[in-house]
C-alpha positions as CSV (number, residue, x, y, z in Angstrom):
1,M,6.7,37.7,-37.3
2,S,7.1,41.2,-35.9
3,A,10.5,42.9,-35.7
4,P,12.3,42.7,-32.3
5,F,12.0,45.7,-30.0
6,L,15.8,45.6,-29.6
7,A,18.1,44.0,-32.2
8,I,21.9,43.8,-31.7
9,D,23.8,42.4,-34.7
10,G,27.6,41.6,-34.8
11,L,28.5,44.2,-32.1
12,R,32.3,44.6,-31.8
13,L,34.3,46.9,-29.5
14,S,38.0,46.9,-28.7
15,R,40.0,48.8,-26.1
16,G,43.5,48.9,-27.5
17,S,44.4,45.5,-28.6
18,T,41.8,43.8,-26.3
19,G,38.5,42.8,-27.8
20,V,35.7,43.5,-25.3
21,L,32.8,42.6,-27.6
22,N,33.6,40.2,-30.4
23,G,30.4,39.9,-32.4
24,V,27.5,40.0,-29.9
25,T,24.2,39.3,-31.6
26,L,20.9,39.1,-29.7
27,S,17.3,40.3,-30.0
28,V,14.8,41.3,-27.3
29,A,11.0,41.3,-27.8
30,R,8.8,44.0,-26.3
31,G,7.8,43.0,-22.8
32,E,10.6,40.6,-22.1
33,F,12.7,40.5,-19.0
34,V,16.1,39.4,-20.4
35,A,19.1,38.7,-18.1
36,L,22.6,39.0,-19.4
37,M,25.0,36.7,-17.4
38,G,28.6,35.9,-17.6
39,L,31.9,36.1,-15.7
40,S,33.3,39.5,-15.1
41,G,34.9,40.9,-18.3
42,G,32.5,39.0,-20.5
43,G,31.0,42.2,-21.9
44,K,27.6,42.5,-20.1
45,T,28.0,46.1,-18.9
46,T,29.6,47.2,-22.2
47,V,26.5,45.9,-24.1
48,L,24.2,47.9,-21.9
49,R,26.3,51.1,-22.3
50,A,26.3,50.7,-26.1
51,V,22.6,50.3,-26.2
52,A,22.1,53.4,-23.9
53,G,24.3,55.5,-26.2
54,L,27.0,55.9,-23.5
55,E,29.7,54.2,-25.5
56,G,30.5,53.9,-29.2
57,F,31.4,50.7,-30.9
58,D,33.6,49.5,-33.8
59,A,31.4,47.3,-35.9
60,G,27.8,45.9,-36.0
61,T,24.5,47.7,-35.5
62,I,22.0,48.3,-32.8
63,A,18.3,48.9,-33.7
64,L,15.9,50.0,-30.9
65,D,12.3,50.8,-31.7
66,G,13.0,52.7,-34.8
67,V,16.4,54.2,-33.7
68,A,19.5,52.9,-35.5
69,L,23.0,53.1,-34.0
70,E,26.0,52.7,-36.2
71,P,29.7,52.1,-35.6
72,G,31.6,55.2,-34.4
73,P,31.5,57.5,-31.4
74,P,28.4,57.6,-29.1
75,P,25.3,59.1,-30.8
76,A,24.6,62.8,-30.6
77,G,21.9,65.3,-31.7
78,G,18.6,63.9,-32.8
79,T,19.6,60.3,-32.6
80,L,20.6,60.8,-28.9
81,R,17.4,62.6,-28.1
82,A,15.4,59.8,-29.7
83,L,17.4,57.2,-27.8
84,R,16.9,59.0,-24.5
85,A,13.1,58.9,-25.0
86,R,13.3,55.1,-25.3
87,V,15.9,54.0,-22.8
88,G,16.5,54.4,-19.1
89,M,19.5,53.0,-17.4
90,V,20.1,52.1,-13.7
91,F,23.8,51.8,-12.8
92,Q,25.2,49.4,-10.3
93,Y,26.1,52.3,-8.0
94,H,22.9,54.2,-8.1
95,G,24.4,57.6,-8.8
96,L,21.8,59.7,-7.1
97,F,22.5,63.4,-6.6
98,E,23.5,63.6,-3.0
99,H,22.4,67.2,-2.5
100,L,18.8,66.5,-3.7
101,S,16.0,64.8,-1.9
102,V,14.6,61.5,-3.2
103,L,11.6,63.4,-4.7
104,D,13.8,65.9,-6.4
105,N,16.1,63.2,-7.8
106,V,13.2,61.5,-9.4
107,S,11.4,64.6,-10.8
108,L,14.5,66.4,-12.0
109,A,14.7,65.1,-15.6
110,P,11.0,65.4,-16.3
111,V,11.0,69.0,-15.2
112,H,14.3,70.2,-16.8
113,V,14.6,67.9,-19.8
114,A,11.0,67.0,-20.7
115,K,9.7,70.4,-19.5
116,V,6.9,68.8,-17.5
117,R,5.2,71.0,-15.0
118,R,6.8,70.5,-11.5
119,E,3.5,69.5,-9.9
120,T,2.9,66.9,-12.6
121,A,6.4,65.6,-12.4
122,E,6.3,65.3,-8.6
123,A,2.9,63.5,-8.7
124,R,4.4,61.0,-11.1
125,A,7.5,60.7,-9.0
126,L,5.4,59.9,-5.9
127,A,3.4,57.3,-7.8
128,L,6.6,55.6,-8.9
129,L,8.1,55.7,-5.5
130,G,4.9,54.2,-4.1
131,T,5.0,51.4,-6.7
132,L,8.5,50.6,-5.6
133,G,7.7,50.8,-1.9
134,V,9.7,53.9,-1.0
135,E,7.2,56.7,-1.1
136,R,7.7,57.4,2.6
137,L,11.3,58.4,1.8
138,A,10.4,61.2,-0.6
139,K,11.9,63.9,1.6
140,A,15.1,61.9,2.5
141,L,18.5,62.6,1.1
142,P,20.5,59.7,-0.5
143,R,22.8,59.4,2.4
144,E,19.8,58.5,4.6
145,L,18.9,55.5,2.4
146,S,19.9,51.9,2.6
147,G,21.5,50.3,-0.5
148,G,18.2,48.6,-1.4
149,E,16.2,51.8,-0.9
150,A,18.7,53.8,-3.0
151,Q,18.5,51.2,-5.8
152,R,14.7,51.5,-5.9
153,V,14.9,55.3,-6.0
154,A,17.3,55.0,-8.9
155,I,14.8,52.8,-10.7
156,A,12.0,55.3,-10.1
157,R,14.3,58.0,-11.5
158,A,15.0,56.0,-14.7
159,L,11.2,55.3,-15.1
160,A,10.2,59.0,-14.5
161,M,10.9,59.7,-18.2
162,E,8.7,56.8,-19.1
163,P,11.2,54.9,-21.3
164,P,9.8,51.6,-22.8
165,L,13.2,50.0,-22.2
166,L,15.0,49.8,-18.9
167,L,18.6,48.7,-18.6
168,M,20.0,47.7,-15.3
169,D,23.6,46.8,-14.2
170,E,23.9,44.4,-11.3
171,P,20.7,45.7,-9.5
172,T,20.9,43.2,-6.6
173,A,24.7,43.4,-5.9
174,S,24.1,45.3,-2.6
175,L,20.9,43.5,-1.5
176,D,20.3,40.7,1.0
177,P,18.0,37.8,-0.2
178,A,14.8,39.3,1.2
179,R,15.3,42.6,-0.5
180,R,16.5,40.9,-3.7
181,N,13.1,39.1,-3.9
182,E,11.3,42.3,-3.2
183,L,13.1,44.1,-6.0
184,G,12.6,41.1,-8.3
185,R,8.9,41.2,-7.7
186,S,8.9,45.0,-8.5
187,L,10.7,44.4,-11.7
188,A,8.4,41.6,-12.8
189,R,5.4,43.9,-12.2
190,L,7.0,46.5,-14.4
191,V,7.1,44.0,-17.2
192,K,3.7,42.4,-16.6
193,E,1.6,45.4,-15.6
194,D,3.4,48.3,-17.2
195,G,4.6,46.6,-20.4
196,R,8.2,47.6,-19.9
197,T,11.1,45.8,-21.5
198,L,14.0,45.0,-19.2
199,V,17.6,44.0,-20.0
200,V,19.5,43.3,-16.8
201,A,23.2,42.5,-16.4
202,T,23.6,40.3,-13.4
203,H,25.6,37.6,-11.6
204,D,22.5,36.7,-9.5
205,D,21.3,33.4,-10.8
206,D,18.5,33.3,-8.2
207,L,17.1,36.5,-9.5
208,V,17.3,35.2,-13.1
209,R,15.7,31.8,-12.2
210,D,12.8,33.5,-10.3
211,F,11.9,36.5,-12.4
212,A,13.6,36.6,-15.9
213,T,11.8,35.4,-19.0
214,R,15.1,34.6,-20.8
215,V,18.8,34.4,-20.0
216,V,21.7,35.2,-22.4
217,I,25.1,34.0,-21.4
218,L,28.1,36.0,-22.6
219,A,31.7,34.8,-22.6
220,D,34.7,36.3,-24.3
221,G,32.6,39.0,-25.8
222,I,30.1,36.8,-27.6
223,V,26.7,35.1,-26.9
224,V,27.4,31.4,-26.1
225,E,24.1,30.2,-24.8
226,E,20.5,31.5,-24.3
227,G,17.1,30.4,-23.5
228,E,14.6,29.9,-20.6
229,P,16.4,30.4,-17.3
230,A,15.3,27.0,-15.9
231,E,16.7,25.2,-18.9
232,V,19.9,27.1,-19.3
233,L,20.8,27.3,-15.6
234,G,19.4,23.9,-14.8
235,N,21.0,22.1,-17.7
236,P,23.8,24.3,-19.1
237,S,25.3,23.1,-22.4
238,H,28.3,25.5,-22.6
239,P,31.4,25.4,-20.4
240,A,31.1,29.1,-19.7
241,T,27.7,28.7,-18.2
242,R,28.9,25.8,-16.0
243,W,31.9,27.9,-14.9
244,L,29.6,30.8,-14.1
245,L,27.4,28.6,-11.9
246,Q,30.4,27.0,-10.2
247,A,31.8,30.5,-9.4
248,K,28.7,31.4,-7.4
249,G,29.7,32.1,-3.8
250,A,33.4,32.5,-4.6
251,Q,33.0,36.3,-4.3
252,V,31.5,37.7,-1.2
253,L,29.4,40.8,-1.8
254,P,28.4,43.2,0.9
255,F,24.8,43.3,2.0
256,L,23.8,46.9,2.4
257,G,20.0,46.4,2.7
């Protein structure tokens, strides 16, 4: 059996006296679309930040396609460079540079970090924007985009460096159902056609049921249940999963399109 593409073992992180991650262990195979679910405060975003090298941790290990992260502060130097070549992250609030056009946002890192020729980087950016259905917006500024359009531009920006692993934090939080489905189909294509690996933190059980290949439920900083979305969400065996599903609809999120 081949080694997992991403392996997280016994991950622990505390802030003051509060344990945020209390021994998270999970593995992800190459080409999976894994959804992390759980009530707010369960540790989903913190796991993503640790894998992306944005946050250190207290105990445990993270192994990603030959890069090993150990307890301590966030990685630096050669380890960070190796990690950046393997991981792209899309934040819940897209974080686009407001003074740059869509095209410049997407081509910025390839030009200035990877030292790709501008013409090559822009051609790649336009292709990504086209795949995600927003090529027509290449000259627009972020303030001219809807929430869904900005999210897709942020995904294109993360993919511009061609990372094999894409991490996403609540990608559908600002989308109405139609645009959620459109984004879900785009993400599924990235996995099926491009061979990307996706790990997505989300409260959106419809997205998970329709598009994810596996769901992992976090509660109190540990994994409490995992498996195929239809089985886990349709027949939950852990109280935390049942609470999560019962809580759907209790919080009204804005639809920004």
